C-alpha positions in Angstrom: 21.0 8.8 95.2 19.2 5.6 96.2 15.6 5.2 95.0 13.0 5.4 97.7 11.3 2.1 98.5 7.7 1.6 99.6 5.9 -1.4 101.1 2.3 -2.2 100.2 0.5 -4.4 102.8 -2.7 -6.3 101.8 -4.6 -8.2 104.6 -7.4 -10.7 104.2 -9.8 -10.2 107.2 -11.5 -13.5 106.9 -8.3 -15.6 106.9 -5.9 -13.1 108.6 -3.4 -13.6 105.8 -1.2 -10.6 105.2 0.7 -10.0 102.0 3.5 -7.4 101.5 4.9 -6.0 98.3 7.9 -3.7 98.2 8.3 -1.4 95.2 10.8 1.3 94.2 9.4 4.6 92.8 11.9 5.0 89.9 11.0 1.6 88.2 7.4 2.3 88.9 7.4 5.7 87.3 9.5 4.4 84.4 7.0 1.5 83.8 4.1 3.9 84.1 5.8 6.3 81.6 6.4 3.4 79.2 2.8 2.3 79.4 1.6 5.9 78.9 4.0 6.4 75.9 3.1 3.2 74.2 -0.1 4.4 72.5 1.8 7.5 71.4 4.6 5.4 69.9 2.0 3.1 68.2 0.3 6.2 66.8 3.6 7.6 65.5 4.4 4.3 63.9 1.0 4.1 62.3 1.3 7.6 61.0 4.8 6.9 59.5 3.5 3.7 57.9 0.5 5.6 56.4 2.8 8.3 55.1 5.1 5.7 53.5 2.0 4.0 52.0 0.8 7.3 50.6 4.2 8.0 49.1 4.3 4.6 47.5 0.8 5.1 46.1 1.8 8.5 44.7 4.8 6.9 43.0 2.6 4.1 41.6 0.1 6.6 40.4 2.7 8.6 38.6 4.0 5.4 37.0 0.5 4.5 35.9 -0.1 7.9 34.5 3.2 7.7 32.5 2.3 4.2 31.3 -1.2 5.3 30.3 0.3 8.3 28.4 2.5 5.9 26.6 -0.5 3.6 25.8 -2.5 6.6 24.6 0.4 7.7 22.4 0.8 4.1 21.0 -3.0 3.8 20.4 -3.0 7.2 18.6 -0.1 6.0 16.4 -1.8 2.7 15.6 -5.0 4.6 14.8 -3.1 6.8 12.4 -1.5 3.8 10.8 -4.9 2.1 10.4 -6.4 5.2 8.9 -3.5 5.5 6.5 -3.9 1.8 5.5 -7.6 2.3 5.0 -6.9 5.2 2.7 -4.3 3.2 0.8 -6.8 0.3 0.4 -9.4 2.6 -1.0 -6.9 4.2 -3.3 -5.7 0.9 -4.6 -9.3 -0.3 -5.1 -10.0 2.8 -7.1 -6.9 2.5 -9.3 -7.3 -1.2 -9.8 -10.6 -0.9 -11.7 -10.1 -1.6 -15.4 -12.5 -1.6 -18.3 -13.5 -5.2 -18.9 -12.8 -5.0 -22.6 -9.4 -3.6 -22.0 -8.7 -6.3 -19.4 -9.6 -9.0 -21.9 -7.3 -7.3 -24.5 -4.4 -7.3 -22.0 -4.9 -11.0 -21.4 -4.2 -11.6 -25.1 -0.8 -10.0 -25.0 2.2 -12.3 -25.2 3.3 -13.7 -21.8 6.7 -12.0 -22.2 5.1 -8.6 -22.5 2.9 -9.2 -19.4 5.9 -10.5 -17.5 8.0 -7.5 -18.3 5.2 -5.2 -17.2 4.4 -6.9 -13.9 8.0 -7.6 -13.0 8.7 -9.3 -9.6 9.0 -8.3 -6.1 12.3 -8.8 -4.3 11.0 -7.4 -1.0 10.8 -10.0 1.8 7.4 -10.9 2.9 7.5 -10.4 6.7 5.0 -12.5 8.6 4.5 -12.3 12.3 5.0 -15.7 14.0 3.6 -14.9 17.5 -0.1 -14.7 18.0 -1.7 -12.0 20.2 -3.0 -14.7 22.6 0.6 -15.6 23.5 1.7 -12.1 24.4 2.4 -11.4 28.0 2.3 -7.6 28.4 0.5 -4.7 26.9 3.8 -3.5 25.5 4.2 -6.8 23.6 0.6 -6.4 22.3 1.2 -2.9 21.0 4.6 -4.0 19.5 2.9 -7.0 17.8 0.1 -4.8 16.4 2.7 -2.3 15.1 4.6 -5.2 13.5 1.4 -6.5 11.9 0.4 -3.1 10.6 3.9 -2.5 9.2 3.7 -5.9 7.5 0.3 -5.0 6.1 1.6 -1.7 4.9 4.5 -3.5 3.2 2.1 -5.8 1.5 -0.1 -2.9 0.4 3.0 -1.1 -1.1 3.7 -4.2 -3.1 0.1 -4.4 -4.3 0.1 -0.7 -5.1 3.2 -1.1 -7.2 1.6 -4.1 -9.0 -1.5 -2.1 -9.7 0.6 0.8 -11.0 2.5 -1.6 -13.3 -0.8 -3.2 -14.5 -2.3 0.3 -15.2 0.8 1.3 -17.1 0.5 -1.9 -19.2 -3.2 -1.2 -19.7 -2.4 2.3 -20.9 0.3 0.9 -23.2 -1.9 -1.8 -24.7 -3.0 -1.0 -28.3 -6.7 -1.6 -27.9 -8.7 0.8 -30.1 -9.2 1.1 -33.8 -6.7 3.6 -35.3 -9.1 5.1 -37.8 -12.7 5.2 -38.8 -13.6 3.5 -42.0 -13.9 -0.1 -43.3 -11.5 -3.0 -43.0 -10.2 -3.6 -46.5 -7.4 -6.1 -45.7 -6.5 -8.2 -42.7 -3.1 -9.6 -41.5 -1.9 -12.8 -43.2 -1.6 -14.3 -46.6 -3.1 -12.5 -49.6 -2.5 -11.6 -53.2 -0.2 -8.6 -53.8 -2.5 -5.7 -55.0 0.2 -4.7 -57.6 1.5 -7.9 -58.9 -1.1 -10.5 -57.9 1.5 -12.8 -56.5 1.2 -14.5 -53.1 2.2 -12.1 -50.4 2.1 -11.7 -46.6 0.3 -8.7 -45.2 1.9 -7.5 -42.0 -1.1 -5.6 -40.5 -4.5 -4.2 -41.1 -5.7 -1.9 -43.9 -8.5 0.5 -42.9 -9.9 2.3 -45.9 -11.4 5.8 -45.5 -11.8 9.2 -46.9 -8.8 11.4 -47.5 -7.7 13.4 -44.4 -9.7 11.4 -41.8 -8.0 11.4 -38.4 -5.6 8.7 -37.3 -5.6 7.9 -33.6 -2.9 6.6 -31.3 -4.2 3.2 -30.1 -2.3 3.4 -26.8 -0.2 5.8 -24.7 3.4 6.0 -25.8 6.2 8.0 -27.2 6.6 9.1 -30.9 9.6 7.1 -32.0 9.6 7.9 -35.7 7.9 10.5 -38.0 8.9 10.5 -41.7 8.8 8.9 -45.1 9.9 5.2 -45.2 9.7 3.1 -48.4 6.5 1.3 -49.1 5.0 2.6 -45.9 5.0 6.1 -47.3 4.5 8.7 -44.5 5.0 6.6 -41.4 4.6 7.2 -37.7 6.0 4.7 -35.2 4.9 4.8 -31.5 6.8 3.1 -28.7 4.5 2.1 -25.9 7.0 0.5 -23.6 7.0 -3.1 -22.4 8.3 -4.1 -25.9 5.2 -2.9 -27.7 5.2 -0.7 -30.8 2.6 0.4 -33.4 3.1 1.6 -36.9 0.8 3.9 -39.0 1.5 4.0 -42.7 0.4 5.7 -45.9 -0.4 8.9 -44.0 -1.4 12.2 -45.6 0.4 14.2 -43.0 1.6 14.2 -39.4 0.2 15.8 -36.2 3.0 14.9 -33.9 6.8 15.2 -33.7 9.5 12.7 -32.7 9.8 12.4 -28.9 6.2 13.6 -28.2 4.1 11.9 -25.6 0.7 10.7 -26.7 -2.3 9.2 -25.0 -4.8 6.6 -26.3 -7.2 8.4 -28.7 -4.9 11.4 -29.6 -4.9 12.4 -33.2 -1.4 11.7 -34.6 -2.0 12.1 -38.4 -4.5 11.8 -41.2 -5.4 9.1 -43.7 -3.5 9.4 -46.9 -2.3 7.5 -50.0 1.5 7.7 -49.8 4.1 5.0 -50.5 3.1 1.7 -52.0 -0.7 2.2 -51.8 -3.6 1.7 -54.2 -6.0 4.2 -52.5 -6.7 6.2 -49.4 -6.3 4.0 -46.4 -4.3 3.5 -43.2 -1.9 0.6 -42.8 -1.6 -0.4 -39.1 0.8 -2.8 -37.4 1.4 -4.0 -33.8 4.7 -5.5 -32.7 5.7 -7.1 -29.4 9.5 -7.4 -28.9 10.0 -7.0 -32.6 7.5 -9.7 -33.6 4.2 -8.9 -35.4 0.9 -9.4 -33.6 -2.4 -9.6 -35.2 -4.0 -6.3 -34.3 -7.5 -7.8 -34.6 -6.8 -9.8 -31.4 -6.2 -6.7 -29.4 -9.1 -4.5 -30.6 -11.6 -4.0 -27.7 -14.1 -1.9 -29.7 -16.4 -2.7 -32.6 -15.3 -2.4 -36.2 -14.9 1.3 -37.1 -17.2 3.0 -39.5 -16.7 6.0 -41.8 -17.5 9.4 -40.4 
């Protein structure tokens, strides 16, 4: 069916000019419909765009929440690590404190003894090469902090083991007088009390009353208990790190072989057994089988009789 056509006439009265325009209804109504629908289409497009933007924002928000949760978790882990390291530092500080006199005594030990005690670390010293300022993302920053804390923890573990070894050496260092009394003979050359001939005295003689207590001068294990030639009744303590002490001429024993003793424990009593001219304690210190002068290791004043 052909579309109806209409002619529109426009006349100018002043000039008499007449203008005619012919239009078809179908194109007119189509054009009018398009013009009327355009705002609706624009509105629909805007709504779709807004909905898409909202969806994108929702996804971005969820991603940020997940990222923040990861950061909170990482921060919590780092805080826990830091608290643990602080506790470790405080513990090491508490354990590293030594009596000044005992520290001086340890300094006088042979170098081989101290080297055996302190040992050496074979653990690699991990050092972070990248600075925080060069890091690009928060993940890198947290990773770097974690690496630094792990490196610090590794270092503290090494320090802790070193402190433990030093404390073990401190406990094993013969540093106190083994008996109360008076020093009747020192280590070195002297005249033999029986023959008068030149002789070498291997330790200290501390004279005292019969039955006075004899003390372990350091922590260790009872290696020997029994009668042995000129020593008479003898106790030998093994302190580890190559250190030994001997206690001779005892009246009796208060320990048995294999027993663990601490510095200051009573292990026997002053006697007059073996090659002895009176009641006294004969005391020796050995490092790797070689005699040491006990006077160099004593951190207390000269003992007195009870």
